C-alpha positions in Angstrom: -42.5 45.3 -124.9 -38.9 46.6 -125.2 -36.8 47.4 -128.3 -33.3 48.7 -127.9 -33.9 49.0 -124.1 -36.9 51.3 -124.6 -40.6 50.5 -123.9 -42.6 50.5 -127.1 -46.3 49.9 -127.8 -47.3 48.1 -130.9 -50.6 48.3 -132.6 -52.0 45.2 -134.4 -54.5 45.5 -137.2 -56.3 42.7 -139.0 -55.6 42.5 -142.7 -58.0 42.7 -144.3 -60.0 44.7 -141.7 -62.7 42.5 -140.1 -64.8 42.0 -137.0 -63.7 39.3 -134.7 -65.4 37.3 -131.9 -62.9 36.8 -129.1 -63.2 33.7 -126.9 -63.6 34.9 -123.3 -64.6 33.6 -119.9 -66.6 35.8 -117.6 -68.0 35.8 -114.1 -70.2 37.9 -111.8 -69.3 38.2 -108.1 -72.0 39.3 -105.8 -70.7 41.6 -103.1 -73.1 42.2 -100.2 -73.8 45.9 -99.8 -72.1 46.9 -103.0 -72.5 46.6 -106.8 -71.8 43.2 -108.3 -68.3 42.8 -109.8 -68.3 41.6 -113.4 -65.0 40.4 -114.8 -63.7 38.6 -117.9 -60.5 37.2 -119.4 -59.7 36.8 -123.0 -58.4 33.3 -123.9 -55.0 33.3 -125.6 -53.0 30.8 -127.5 -49.6 30.6 -129.2 -49.3 33.5 -131.6 -49.3 33.3 -135.4 -45.8 33.8 -136.9 -46.3 37.6 -137.7 -47.3 38.3 -134.0 -44.4 36.2 -132.7 -42.0 38.0 -135.0 -43.1 41.3 -133.4 -42.0 39.9 -130.0 -45.3 38.7 -128.5 -45.6 35.2 -127.1 -49.5 35.1 -126.9 -52.4 36.1 -129.0 -56.2 36.2 -128.4 -58.3 33.4 -129.8 -60.8 34.6 -132.4 -63.6 32.1 -132.7 -65.5 31.4 -135.9 -68.9 33.1 -136.3 -70.4 29.6 -136.8 -69.3 28.7 -133.3 -70.4 31.7 -131.3 -73.8 30.2 -130.2 -72.1 27.0 -129.0 -69.5 29.0 -127.2 -72.0 31.2 -125.4 -74.4 28.4 -124.5 -72.3 25.2 -124.2 -73.8 21.8 -123.9 -72.7 20.5 -120.4 -72.8 16.9 -121.7 -70.2 17.8 -124.4 -67.5 19.8 -122.7 -65.0 18.7 -125.3 -66.8 20.9 -127.8 -65.3 24.0 -126.2 -61.8 22.7 -126.8 -62.8 21.9 -130.3 -64.0 25.4 -130.9 -60.8 26.9 -129.5 -58.7 24.6 -131.8 -60.8 25.4 -134.9 -60.5 29.2 -134.6 -60.2 31.9 -137.2 -56.6 32.6 -138.3 -56.5 36.2 -139.4 -53.3 38.0 -140.5 -52.1 40.7 -138.1 -50.1 43.7 -139.4 -48.3 45.7 -136.7 -46.8 49.1 -136.3 -45.6 51.3 -133.5 -48.5 53.0 -131.8 -48.6 56.8 -131.8 
């Protein structure tokens, strides 16, 4: 991001400090004659106010511990459950500072 025309890097820390489970999608691509390619993408949403105030327009989605198993092994007959998990996510507070 830029401040006063200069590129700056911000560091975000959870307050209080805590572990988080981040909602991600992943895939494996088989490449003949080469190693498989594993890739993933973290799911983002609108940022909480303190992240938006720092100039960011997206934030990762931390899912609740109680929803991890359902996220990792979803029921194909209840796909709406995944949207429910994303909507009912943790809402930690993020402090930010300039990264060293």
